C-alpha positions in Angstrom: 12.9 9.8 -10.3 9.4 8.6 -9.3 8.2 9.2 -12.9 10.7 6.7 -14.2 9.5 4.2 -11.7 5.9 4.6 -12.8 6.9 4.3 -16.4 8.8 1.0 -15.7 5.9 -0.4 -13.7 3.4 0.5 -16.3 5.4 -1.3 -18.9 5.7 -4.3 -16.7 1.9 -4.4 -15.9 1.1 -3.9 -19.6 3.3 -6.7 -20.8 2.8 -9.2 -17.8 -0.9 -8.8 -17.0 -4.1 -8.3 -18.9 -5.1 -5.2 -16.9 -5.9 -2.2 -19.0 -3.8 1.0 -18.7 -6.8 3.1 -17.4 -6.8 0.9 -14.3 -3.1 0.7 -13.3 -2.0 4.0 -14.7 -3.8 6.2 -12.0 -3.1 3.6 -9.3 0.7 3.7 -9.9 0.7 7.5 -10.2 -1.1 8.0 -6.7 0.4 5.0 -4.9 3.5 6.8 -3.5 1.5 9.9 -2.4 -1.0 7.7 -0.6 1.7 5.9 1.1 3.4 9.1 2.3 0.0 10.5 3.6 -0.8 7.3 5.4 2.8 7.1 6.9 2.5 10.8 8.1 -0.9 10.1 9.6 0.5 7.1 11.6 3.6 9.0 12.7 1.6 12.0 13.9 -1.1 9.9 15.5 -4.0 11.2 13.4 -6.9 8.8 13.0 -4.6 5.9 13.6 -7.3 3.2 13.3 -8.4 4.6 9.9 -4.9 5.0 8.7 -3.9 1.4 9.6 -7.1 0.1 7.9 -6.3 2.1 4.8 -2.6 0.9 4.9 -3.8 -2.7 5.2 -6.0 -2.2 2.1 -3.2 -0.6 0.3 -0.9 -3.6 1.1 -3.7 -6.1 -0.2 -3.9 -4.1 -3.4 -0.1 -4.2 -3.9 -0.1 -7.9 -3.2 -2.8 -8.4 -5.7 -0.8 -6.7 -8.4 2.3 -8.6 -7.5 0.3 -11.8 -7.8 -0.8 -10.9 -11.2 2.8 -10.3 -12.3 3.9 -13.6 -10.7 6.3 -12.0 -8.2 5.9 -14.5 -5.3 8.9 -13.1 -3.4 7.3 -9.6 -3.4 4.0 -11.1 -2.2 5.8 -12.8 0.7 7.3 -9.4 1.8 4.0 -7.6 1.5 2.4 -10.4 3.5 4.7 -9.7 6.4 3.9 -6.0 6.3 0.2 -6.9 6.2 0.5 -9.1 9.2 2.3 -6.3 11.1 -0.4 -3.9 10.0 -3.1 -6.4 11.2 -1.4 -6.7 14.6 -1.1 -2.9 15.0 -4.8 -2.6 14.1 -5.7 -5.1 16.7 -3.7 -3.2 19.4 -4.7 0.3 18.3 -7.2 0.5 21.1 -4.4 0.7 23.6 -2.8 3.7 21.8 -2.6 6.5 24.3 -0.4 8.9 22.2 -3.0 9.6 19.5 -3.5 13.2 18.7 -6.9 12.9 16.9 -9.2 10.1 17.4 
């Protein structure tokens, strides 16, 4: 299932952007695993500040790719997620339930 998503996205990036395949190929293959790892870190409370910072950078990279493709609606949705991540990063100092700092 995930491999079909990657193939579809690689075809879209190849036809709609001028990025070479050696850039977006590995990125698309690792994106889901990175999101799962960051989500688990946030849920378990492991290095929350770093997990939120990495999540924000991931959202910025997704928004950049969507801008290259011209998908403004997708950029708006990612922007909302980025704002929520920035707010969480601001308030992370008040987190008392963190397992590993």
